[in-house]
C-alpha positions as CSV (number, residue, x, y, z in Angstrom):
1,M,-9.3,42.6,22.2
2,S,-6.6,44.2,24.3
3,C,-3.3,42.3,24.4
4,W,-2.7,43.6,27.9
5,K,-4.5,40.5,29.2
6,Y,-1.4,38.6,28.3
7,W,1.0,40.7,30.4
8,P,0.8,38.3,33.5
9,K,1.2,35.3,31.2
10,I,4.3,36.7,29.5
11,E,5.8,37.5,32.9
12,E,5.0,34.0,34.1
13,I,6.8,32.5,31.1
14,A,9.8,34.6,31.8
15,V,9.8,33.4,35.4
16,K,9.6,29.8,34.2
17,L,12.8,30.4,32.2
18,E,14.4,31.9,35.2
19,D,13.4,28.9,37.3
20,Y,15.5,26.8,34.9
21,G,18.4,29.0,35.8
22,V,18.1,31.1,32.7
23,D,18.2,34.8,33.6
24,S,20.3,36.2,30.8
25,L,20.8,35.8,27.1
26,D,24.0,33.9,27.5
27,D,23.0,30.9,29.5
28,L,20.2,29.2,27.5
29,S,22.6,26.2,27.3
30,L,21.2,25.4,30.8
31,L,18.1,24.2,29.0
32,N,20.1,21.4,27.2
33,D,19.4,19.1,30.2
34,V,15.6,19.8,30.1
35,D,13.5,17.3,28.3
36,L,12.5,18.4,24.8
37,D,8.8,17.7,25.4
38,E,8.9,20.1,28.4
39,I,10.7,22.7,26.3
40,T,8.1,22.3,23.5
41,A,5.2,22.6,26.0
42,L,6.6,26.0,27.1
43,L,6.9,27.0,23.5
44,D,3.2,26.1,23.0
45,E,2.2,28.4,25.8
46,I,4.0,31.3,24.1
47,E,2.5,30.5,20.7
48,V,-1.0,30.6,22.2
49,I,-0.3,34.3,22.7
50,A,1.4,34.8,19.4
51,H,-1.5,33.2,17.4
52,D,-4.3,35.2,19.1
53,E,-6.1,36.6,16.0
54,T,-8.3,38.9,18.2
55,I,-5.3,41.2,18.9
56,D,-4.8,43.8,16.1
57,F,-1.4,45.0,15.0
58,D,-1.7,48.3,16.8
59,S,-2.6,46.7,20.1
60,A,0.3,44.2,19.7
61,K,2.7,47.0,19.1
62,H,1.8,48.7,22.4
63,I,2.8,45.7,24.5
64,L,5.8,44.7,22.4
65,D,7.2,48.2,22.5
66,D,6.7,48.6,26.3
67,K,10.0,49.2,28.1
68,K,8.7,47.1,31.1
69,M,8.5,44.1,28.9
70,N,12.0,44.4,27.5
71,K,13.8,41.7,29.5
72,A,10.9,39.2,29.3
73,L,10.6,39.8,25.5
74,K,14.4,39.3,24.9
75,L,14.3,36.1,26.9
76,I,11.3,34.7,25.1
77,R,12.7,35.5,21.7
78,K,16.0,33.9,22.6
79,F,14.2,30.9,23.9
80,Y,12.2,30.6,20.7
81,L,15.5,30.7,18.7
82,Y,17.0,28.1,20.9
83,T,14.0,25.8,20.8
84,G,13.8,26.0,17.0
85,A,17.4,25.0,16.6
86,R,17.1,22.2,19.1
87,L,14.0,20.8,17.4
88,E,15.7,20.9,14.0
89,T,18.8,19.3,15.3
90,N,16.8,16.6,17.0
91,N,14.8,15.8,13.9
92,A,17.9,15.9,11.7
93,T,19.6,13.3,13.9
94,Q,16.5,11.1,13.9
95,I,16.3,11.3,10.0
96,I,19.9,10.2,9.7
97,E,19.2,7.1,11.9
98,S,15.8,6.3,10.4
99,D,14.7,3.4,8.2
100,D,12.0,5.7,6.8
101,P,13.6,9.2,6.6
102,Q,10.7,10.9,4.9
103,A,8.2,9.7,7.5
104,T,10.6,10.9,10.2
105,L,10.8,14.3,8.5
106,D,7.0,14.5,8.4
107,T,7.0,14.3,12.2
108,F,9.0,17.5,12.6
109,H,7.2,19.8,15.0
110,F,6.9,22.7,12.5
111,Y,6.4,20.6,9.4
112,E,2.8,21.7,8.8
113,R,3.8,25.3,9.4
114,Y,6.4,25.0,6.6
115,E,3.8,23.6,4.3
116,G,1.8,26.8,5.0
117,L,4.9,28.9,4.3
118,L,5.4,27.0,1.0
119,T,1.8,27.8,0.0
120,N,2.4,31.5,0.6
121,E,5.9,31.7,-0.9
122,S,5.0,29.7,-4.0
123,K,3.0,32.7,-5.0
124,L,5.9,35.1,-4.7
125,A,8.1,33.9,-7.5
126,H,8.0,31.6,-10.6
127,W,9.2,28.2,-9.5
128,H,10.1,25.3,-11.8
129,E,12.9,22.8,-12.5
130,D,15.0,25.3,-14.5
131,K,15.2,27.7,-11.6
132,T,18.1,27.9,-9.0
133,F,16.9,28.8,-5.5
134,V,19.3,30.0,-2.8
135,F,18.4,30.0,0.8
136,V,20.6,32.0,3.2
137,G,20.6,30.5,6.7
138,S,19.6,26.9,6.0
139,G,20.3,25.4,9.4
140,P,20.6,21.8,10.6
141,L,17.3,20.7,9.0
142,P,17.1,22.5,5.6
143,L,13.4,22.0,5.3
144,T,12.8,25.0,3.0
145,P,15.2,23.8,0.3
146,I,13.9,20.2,0.8
147,L,10.2,21.2,0.2
148,F,10.9,23.5,-2.8
149,R,13.0,20.7,-4.4
150,Q,10.3,18.1,-3.8
151,K,7.4,20.3,-5.0
152,F,9.0,22.2,-7.9
153,G,12.1,20.3,-8.8
154,C,14.2,23.4,-8.8
155,K,17.9,23.3,-7.9
156,C,18.4,24.4,-4.3
157,I,21.4,25.8,-2.6
158,G,21.6,26.4,1.2
159,I,24.1,28.7,2.8
160,E,25.0,27.8,6.3
161,I,27.7,29.7,8.3
162,Q,28.6,26.8,10.8
163,E,30.6,23.9,9.4
164,D,29.2,21.3,11.8
165,V,25.6,22.4,11.2
166,A,26.2,22.3,7.4
167,E,27.6,18.8,7.6
168,L,24.6,17.6,9.6
169,S,22.2,19.0,7.0
170,R,24.2,17.4,4.2
171,K,23.7,14.0,5.9
172,V,20.0,14.7,6.1
173,I,19.8,15.6,2.4
174,K,21.7,12.5,1.4
175,K,19.5,10.2,3.6
176,L,16.5,11.7,1.9
177,D,18.1,10.9,-1.5
178,L,18.0,14.6,-2.5
179,D,21.7,15.3,-2.8
180,D,21.5,15.4,-6.6
181,G,19.4,18.6,-6.3
182,I,20.3,20.3,-3.1
183,E,23.7,21.6,-2.2
184,I,24.8,23.1,1.2
185,L,27.7,25.7,1.2
186,V,29.5,26.9,4.2
187,G,29.8,30.6,4.6
188,D,27.8,33.8,4.9
189,E,25.6,35.8,2.4
190,T,28.7,37.1,0.6
191,L,28.9,33.7,-1.1
192,L,26.1,34.9,-3.3
193,K,28.5,36.8,-5.5
194,D,30.0,33.5,-6.6
195,I,26.7,31.7,-7.3
196,D,24.4,31.9,-10.4
197,F,20.8,31.9,-9.0
198,D,17.3,33.0,-10.0
199,I,15.5,33.3,-6.6
200,L,16.9,34.2,-3.2
201,M,15.4,33.8,0.2
202,V,16.8,35.0,3.5
203,A,15.9,33.0,6.5
204,A,14.1,34.6,9.4
205,F,17.0,33.8,11.7
206,A,19.8,35.0,9.5
207,E,21.9,37.4,11.5
208,P,23.1,40.1,11.8
209,K,20.2,41.5,9.8
210,E,21.7,44.9,8.7
211,R,24.9,43.3,7.5
212,V,23.0,40.5,5.7
213,F,20.7,42.8,3.8
214,S,23.4,45.3,3.0
215,N,25.5,42.6,1.4
216,V,22.5,41.2,-0.4
217,W,21.7,44.6,-1.8
218,E,25.2,44.9,-3.2
219,I,25.1,41.5,-4.9
220,V,21.6,41.2,-6.4
221,N,20.2,43.1,-9.4
222,E,16.8,44.9,-9.6
223,K,15.1,41.9,-11.2
224,T,16.1,39.3,-8.7
225,P,13.2,38.2,-6.4
226,V,14.3,38.5,-2.8
227,L,12.0,36.6,-0.5
228,V,12.1,37.2,3.3
229,R,10.5,35.9,6.4
230,T,9.6,38.2,9.2
231,Y,7.2,38.4,12.1
232,S,4.1,40.7,12.4
233,G,1.4,41.5,14.9
234,M,1.5,39.5,18.1
235,R,3.7,36.9,16.4
236,A,6.5,39.4,16.9
237,I,6.7,38.2,20.5
238,L,8.6,35.3,19.0
239,Y,11.3,37.2,17.1
240,A,12.1,40.8,16.2
241,P,10.5,41.8,12.9
242,L,12.4,43.3,10.0
243,T,12.4,47.1,10.0
244,D,12.4,49.7,7.3
245,K,15.9,50.6,8.4
246,I,17.1,47.0,7.9
247,L,15.4,46.8,4.5
248,R,16.5,50.1,3.2
249,G,17.3,49.9,-0.5
250,F,14.6,47.4,-1.1
251,H,11.0,47.9,-2.3
252,K,8.4,45.6,-0.6
253,E,6.2,44.4,-3.5
254,V,4.0,41.9,-1.8
255,M,3.5,40.8,1.8
256,L,1.5,37.7,2.7
257,L,0.3,37.2,6.3
258,P,0.7,33.8,8.0
259,I,-1.7,30.9,7.3
260,G,-3.2,29.2,10.3
261,N,-0.5,28.5,12.9
262,T,2.4,29.5,10.7
263,N,4.5,32.1,12.4
264,N,6.2,33.9,9.5
265,T,4.9,36.7,7.3
266,S,6.4,36.2,3.9
267,A,7.4,39.1,1.7
268,L,8.8,39.7,-1.8
269,L,11.4,42.4,-2.1
270,R,13.2,44.0,-5.1
271,K,16.3,46.1,-5.0
272,V,15.9,49.8,-5.8
273,V,18.7,52.1,-6.9
């Protein structure tokens, strides 16, 4: 089915963002005063388009590459990033204040999506309690390290560039009684050179992509599994996908498409020299 049917809807969503006063990439903070349920409802409208399985990859590329869509697409992707961070921060705060932190974590808007990711990504490397897993870009709610620790017992290290965000995530981990197996470090991907690890994953939102993957290439060896999350097909309306230019120096061994309403395509990379 043609993805052009969504052109009016995409423009309508961009107009809604402009109605909030958001008409550039620099003023999404204006959404801070908008109720989170209202923000999430708008995200749901976008995801209806992103999850339409009747649109093939070539058709999706036509609309996503169209110059007329440039402004709307940038705004929607920035909104998606903003909403994800706000949802994570909100759930992290609730966990810290909760009498049942695990139950509160289970209510996270994307929790089931992450379980789908885990199902895919558990196939991309050998996970067990003797492995050390590092996640670059762990964010305020470090759900990926939490789930891998809970399921496989591996030691997990999150790398987060913002001190305040890292501190919030540490409080979440402590509240969940997982601080004996999960550590959060403050810094960027260059911290990897000082860490002994077996498996590396780069978060979908880790930026700037070219610098991150250039530094990762310099640090890892050819045997290290490097897992990445990207966006493919119509899901690329949500966030710019990883390109061959960004991933130069890596060989893509396996790529697993999203399960159900999961947004990310998961891939296993190896360094080539």
